C-alpha positions in Angstrom: 21.0 -15.0 -11.3 18.9 -12.9 -8.9 16.2 -15.5 -8.5 18.8 -18.2 -7.6 20.3 -15.9 -5.0 16.8 -15.1 -3.6 16.1 -18.8 -3.3 19.4 -19.5 -1.6 18.7 -16.8 0.9 15.2 -18.0 1.5 16.3 -21.6 2.0 19.1 -20.5 4.3 16.4 -19.1 6.6 14.6 -22.4 6.5 17.3 -24.9 7.4 18.6 -25.3 3.8 15.3 -26.6 2.3 12.6 -25.2 0.1 9.4 -26.3 -1.6 8.7 -26.4 -5.3 6.0 -23.7 -4.6 8.7 -21.5 -3.0 10.9 -21.8 -6.1 8.0 -21.1 -8.4 7.1 -18.0 -6.4 10.6 -16.7 -6.9 10.5 -17.4 -10.6 12.1 -20.8 -11.0 10.3 -23.4 -13.1 10.3 -27.1 -12.6 12.7 -27.4 -15.6 15.1 -25.0 -13.9 15.0 -27.1 -10.7 15.7 -30.3 -12.7 18.7 -28.5 -14.3 20.1 -27.5 -10.9 19.5 -31.0 -9.6 21.5 -32.5 -12.5 24.3 -30.0 -11.8 24.5 -31.3 -8.2 23.3 -28.1 -6.5 20.1 -29.4 -5.1 18.4 -32.7 -4.3 14.9 -33.8 -3.6 14.4 -34.9 0.0 10.7 -35.4 0.1 7.9 -35.0 -2.5 7.7 -31.3 -3.3 10.7 -30.4 -1.0 14.3 -29.8 -2.1 17.5 -29.3 -0.2 20.6 -27.3 -1.2 23.4 -29.9 -1.1 25.8 -27.4 0.5 23.5 -27.1 3.5 24.3 -29.2 6.6 22.0 -32.2 7.2 20.2 -32.1 10.5 17.3 -33.9 12.1 15.4 -30.6 12.4 15.8 -30.3 8.6 14.3 -33.7 8.1 11.4 -32.8 10.3 10.7 -29.6 8.5 10.9 -31.3 5.1 8.5 -34.0 6.2 6.0 -31.6 7.7 6.1 -29.5 4.5 5.8 -32.4 2.2 2.8 -33.9 4.0 1.2 -30.5 4.7 1.1 -31.5 8.4 2.6 -30.7 11.8 5.4 -32.4 13.7 3.9 -34.4 16.5 3.9 -37.4 18.8 7.6 -38.4 19.6 9.0 -35.9 17.2 6.9 -33.0 18.7 8.0 -34.1 22.2 11.6 -34.0 21.2 11.3 -30.6 19.6 9.5 -29.3 22.7 12.2 -30.9 24.8 9.9 -32.9 27.0 11.8 -34.8 29.7 13.1 -38.1 28.3 12.3 -37.4 24.7 15.2 -37.2 22.2 15.4 -36.7 18.4 15.0 -39.8 16.4 11.8 -40.9 14.6 10.1 -38.4 12.4 6.3 -38.3 13.0 3.9 -35.9 11.4 0.2 -35.4 12.1 -2.1 -34.6 9.1 -5.8 -34.1 8.7 -7.8 -37.1 7.7 -7.9 -38.1 4.1 -4.6 -36.3 3.4 -2.3 -39.2 4.4 -0.3 -40.9 1.7 2.4 -43.6 1.7 5.8 -42.2 2.8 8.6 -44.6 3.7 10.8 -42.0 5.3 8.4 -40.7 8.0 5.5 -41.9 10.0 2.3 -40.1 9.2 -0.6 -40.1 11.6 -4.0 -38.7 10.6 -6.8 -37.2 12.6 -10.4 -35.9 12.2 -9.9 -33.5 15.1 -7.3 -30.8 14.7 -8.4 -27.6 16.4 -6.6 -24.3 15.6 -5.3 -24.3 19.2 -3.6 -27.7 18.4 -1.4 -26.2 15.7 1.5 -23.8 16.1 5.1 -23.2 14.9 8.4 -23.7 16.7 11.7 -22.3 15.2 10.0 -22.3 11.8 8.7 -25.9 12.0 5.0 -26.5 11.9 4.3 -28.5 15.1 1.4 -29.6 17.3 1.0 -27.6 20.5 2.6 -28.8 23.7 -0.8 -29.9 25.0 -1.8 -31.8 21.9 1.7 -33.3 21.7 1.5 -34.7 25.3 -2.0 -36.1 24.7 -1.1 -37.8 21.5 2.0 -39.4 23.1 -0.4 -41.8 24.9 -0.9 -43.5 21.6 2.8 -44.4 21.1 4.4 -44.4 24.6 3.8 -46.0 28.0 1.9 -44.1 30.7 5.0 -43.1 32.7 6.5 -41.4 29.7 3.3 -39.4 29.1 3.3 -38.3 32.7 6.9 -37.1 32.4 5.7 -35.1 29.3 2.9 -33.5 31.3 5.4 -32.7 34.1 7.6 -31.0 31.5 4.8 -28.8 30.4 3.9 -28.0 34.0 7.5 -27.2 35.0 8.4 -25.1 31.9 4.9 -23.5 31.7 4.5 -24.5 28.0 0.7 -24.6 28.5 -1.7 -23.7 31.3 -3.8 -26.4 33.1 -6.8 -24.9 31.3 -5.2 -25.4 27.9 -4.3 -29.0 28.7 -7.7 -29.8 29.9 -9.4 -28.1 26.9 -7.3 -30.3 24.6 -8.1 -33.4 26.5 -11.9 -32.7 26.4 -11.7 -32.1 22.6 -10.1 -35.5 22.1 -11.8 -37.6 24.8 -14.2 -39.5 22.5 -14.8 -43.2 21.9 -11.9 -44.8 20.0 -9.2 -42.8 21.6 -8.3 -44.8 24.8 -4.8 -43.2 25.0 -6.4 -39.8 25.9 -7.1 -41.2 29.4 -3.4 -41.4 30.2 -2.9 -37.7 29.8 -6.3 -37.0 31.4 -5.3 -38.9 34.6 -1.9 -37.3 34.7 -3.4 -33.8 34.4 -6.2 -34.5 36.8 -3.9 -35.8 39.5 -1.6 -32.7 39.2 -4.6 -30.3 39.2 -6.2 -32.0 42.2 -9.2 -33.3 40.1 -10.8 -36.6 41.1 -11.9 -38.5 38.0 -15.0 -40.7 38.2 -14.3 -44.3 37.5 -15.4 -45.5 34.0 -17.9 -48.3 33.6 -15.2 -51.0 33.5 -13.6 -49.8 36.7 -16.9 -49.4 38.4 -18.0 -52.9 37.6 -14.7 -54.3 39.1 -15.1 -52.1 42.2 -18.6 -53.5 42.7 -17.3 -57.1 42.5 -14.7 -56.1 45.2 -17.4 -55.1 47.5 -19.5 -58.2 46.7 -16.4 -60.3 47.6 -16.5 -58.7 51.1 -13.3 -56.7 50.7 -13.0 -53.1 51.9 -13.8 -50.3 49.4 -10.9 -50.0 47.0 -9.1 -46.7 46.5 -9.2 -45.4 42.9 -6.2 -44.1 40.9 -3.7 -44.7 43.7 -0.1 -43.7 43.1 2.4 -46.3 44.4 6.1 -46.0 45.1 9.1 -48.0 46.1 12.6 -47.2 47.3 13.5 -46.1 43.7 10.6 -43.6 43.4 7.2 -43.6 41.9 6.1 -46.9 40.3 2.9 -45.6 38.7 -0.8 -45.1 39.1 -3.0 -48.2 39.5 -6.8 -48.5 38.8 -7.7 -49.8 42.2 -5.9 -50.4 45.5 -7.2 -52.3 48.6 -4.7 -50.7 51.0 -5.3 -53.0 54.0 -4.4 -56.1 51.8 -1.8 -54.3 49.6 -3.9 -55.7 46.7 -3.7 -53.9 43.3 -6.5 -54.4 40.8 -6.0 -53.4 37.2 -8.6 -53.2 34.4 -7.0 -54.5 31.2 -8.8 -53.3 28.0 -7.3 -54.6 24.8 -7.6 -51.1 23.3 -5.2 -49.7 25.9 -3.1 -52.6 27.1 -3.1 -54.8 23.9 -0.2 -53.2 22.1 3.1 -55.0 22.8 5.1 -52.0 24.0 2.3 -51.3 26.6 2.3 -54.9 27.7 6.0 -54.8 28.3 5.5 -51.6 30.4 2.8 -53.4 32.4 5.1 -56.3 33.0 7.9 -54.1 34.2 5.6 -52.2 36.5 4.0 -55.4 37.9 7.5 -56.7 38.8 8.2 -53.6 40.8 4.9 -53.7 42.5 5.4 -57.4 43.5 8.9 -56.6 44.7 7.5 -53.8 46.8 5.1 -56.2 48.5 1.9 -55.8 46.5 -0.2 -58.5 44.9 -1.4 -57.5 41.4 -4.5 -59.0 39.8 -5.5 -58.0 36.3 -9.0 -58.4 34.9 -10.4 -58.1 31.4 -13.8 -56.7 30.3 -15.0 -60.3 29.7 -13.9 -61.2 33.3 -16.0 -58.5 35.0 -19.1 -59.0 32.7 -19.1 -62.7 31.9 -17.0 -64.5 34.5 -18.0 -62.7 37.6 -18.1 -65.8 39.8 -14.5 -66.6 38.9 -13.5 -63.0 39.6 -15.3 -63.2 43.0 -13.4 -66.4 43.8 -10.1 -64.9 42.8 -10.7 -61.9 45.0 -11.7 -63.9 48.0 -8.8 -66.3 47.5 -6.3 -63.4 47.2 -7.7 -61.7 50.3 -7.4 -65.0 52.3 -3.8 -65.5 51.3 -2.9 -61.9 52.1 -4.6 -61.9 55.5 -2.9 -65.1 56.5 
């Protein structure tokens, strides 16, 4: 029938999938869809989304079906793979939706947000997707800092977004409760030549360094070894090769981030640095112990 042909043509233009609403618009009722499913012509791949069985299965097809079903946008690691950020490959399917629209879905990972600006939403090869800038910023919630920096570099090199667009996205999302935003913020700031003011946690630690009689520490230093860049550290006392890190549970508590910290610390130690990590409780409630640790470390390094 004509409407079946029209639906096949429409689905062929959308990776072999269609929504119940698309079929209804072309004149097919839910009962007709059920009949065609029983005949083995179509199958349901997500709530409200169908696939023509003859169409090849692809990862992009799964992403489109997931985004359509959840009325959201491909984002996070999925968005990074679609934008072809350096080091990001097809795999997990992650979709960003507006708050209160999330629902259980075992086949994809659904994230929700209260902040989804019109500039954060776009389309790539027919797939609803978060913009390159929003994708890079959101990656900080699921990937280590070095992977986020590689994503920012991909945007820079391929001109997927301007520095102004990246910075505007960061400012929209830089609110309490989103510590991962600071990863992209630091990456963009360093590449744009912007010096960020230390936050309160970092400032308190720097003051303790001065009270311990050590030279003023250098903020946001980028350190390297023979294999290349190791990463950015919160504070560096260059004359002692002493690295000081502020460990908030919000940012460093997740296990995948802890593993990344451990790997980086090993490289720093192998490169001749001493790494000291401090918690918020350390710099606010255990200042005498922090001072003793700093003085002791400086004495050992000066020997």
